C-alpha positions in Angstrom: 78.0 214.3 129.3 79.1 217.2 127.1 76.6 219.2 125.1 76.4 218.3 121.4 77.8 221.0 119.1 75.1 222.9 117.3 74.7 222.0 113.6 74.9 224.7 111.0 71.2 224.4 110.0 70.2 224.6 113.7 72.2 227.8 114.1 70.6 229.3 111.0 67.1 228.5 112.4 68.0 229.8 115.8 69.3 233.1 114.5 66.3 233.6 112.2 63.9 232.8 115.1 65.6 235.1 117.5 65.7 238.0 115.0 62.0 237.5 114.3 61.3 237.4 118.0 63.3 240.7 118.5 61.2 242.3 115.8 58.0 240.9 117.2 57.1 239.1 114.0 54.9 236.0 114.2 55.9 233.5 111.4 52.3 232.3 111.2 51.1 235.8 110.2 53.3 235.6 107.1 51.2 235.0 103.9 51.4 231.4 102.7 52.2 231.2 99.1 50.7 228.0 97.8 52.3 227.9 94.3 56.0 227.6 93.6 56.1 227.9 89.9 58.5 229.8 87.6 56.5 233.1 88.1 56.7 232.7 91.8 60.4 232.1 91.6 60.8 235.3 89.5 59.0 237.2 92.3 61.3 235.7 94.9 64.4 236.7 92.9 62.9 240.2 92.5 62.3 240.5 96.2 58.5 240.6 95.8 57.7 237.6 98.0 56.4 237.9 101.6 57.5 234.4 102.7 60.7 234.0 100.7 63.5 236.6 100.8 66.6 236.5 98.6 69.6 238.1 100.3 73.3 238.6 99.5 76.0 238.6 102.2 79.7 237.7 102.8 80.2 233.9 103.2 82.9 231.3 103.3 83.1 228.5 100.7 85.0 225.2 101.0 85.3 222.8 98.1 85.7 219.0 98.3 89.3 219.5 96.9 90.2 221.5 100.0 90.3 224.9 98.4 88.5 227.6 100.4 87.6 231.2 99.8 85.5 234.1 101.0 83.1 235.8 98.7 81.0 239.0 99.0 78.6 237.5 96.4 77.0 234.7 98.4 73.2 234.5 97.8 70.6 232.5 99.7 66.8 232.5 100.0 65.3 232.7 103.6 61.9 231.1 104.3 60.5 233.3 107.0 57.4 231.1 107.5 59.4 228.1 108.7 62.4 230.2 109.8 65.1 228.5 107.8 67.3 228.7 104.7 65.2 227.6 101.7 68.2 227.6 99.3 71.9 228.4 99.2 73.4 229.4 95.8 76.8 227.8 95.3 79.9 228.9 93.4 82.4 227.0 91.3 85.8 226.2 92.7 88.6 227.8 90.6 90.8 224.8 91.2 88.6 221.8 90.3 85.5 223.4 88.8 83.1 221.6 91.2 80.3 223.3 93.0 80.8 224.5 96.6 78.0 225.8 98.9 78.4 228.8 101.2 78.7 228.6 105.0 77.4 231.7 106.8 78.6 232.7 110.2 76.2 233.9 112.9 76.7 237.6 112.3 76.0 237.2 108.6 72.8 235.3 109.3 71.7 238.0 111.7 72.3 240.6 108.9 70.4 238.5 106.4 67.4 238.0 108.7 67.2 241.7 109.6 67.4 242.6 106.0 64.7 240.1 105.0 62.4 241.2 107.9 62.9 244.9 107.1 61.6 244.6 103.5 
């Protein structure tokens, strides 16, 4: 039986985990922030959070209408505690005006994880 293809979320988690392992960072040593109110989100957006890190990288977007594009302004929030993407910020399609979410390749995820860990 053939191996199942890796899902995008599983790839994100694997890349973040391997990057943290390379840097010898234990996710359980990262401070747990118990509140997630508007002030906490402001700290995340300013880059003042230990657990959540907002990063920008090149990503590919694909809309439901079939239009696709690459953008250098793709933002996401990494959760280093559970080693996953906490949020992906979308962009509007110029053809149909609907929201499209970014898809990050493995190299982009490695850059984002290294950047977040290095803060």
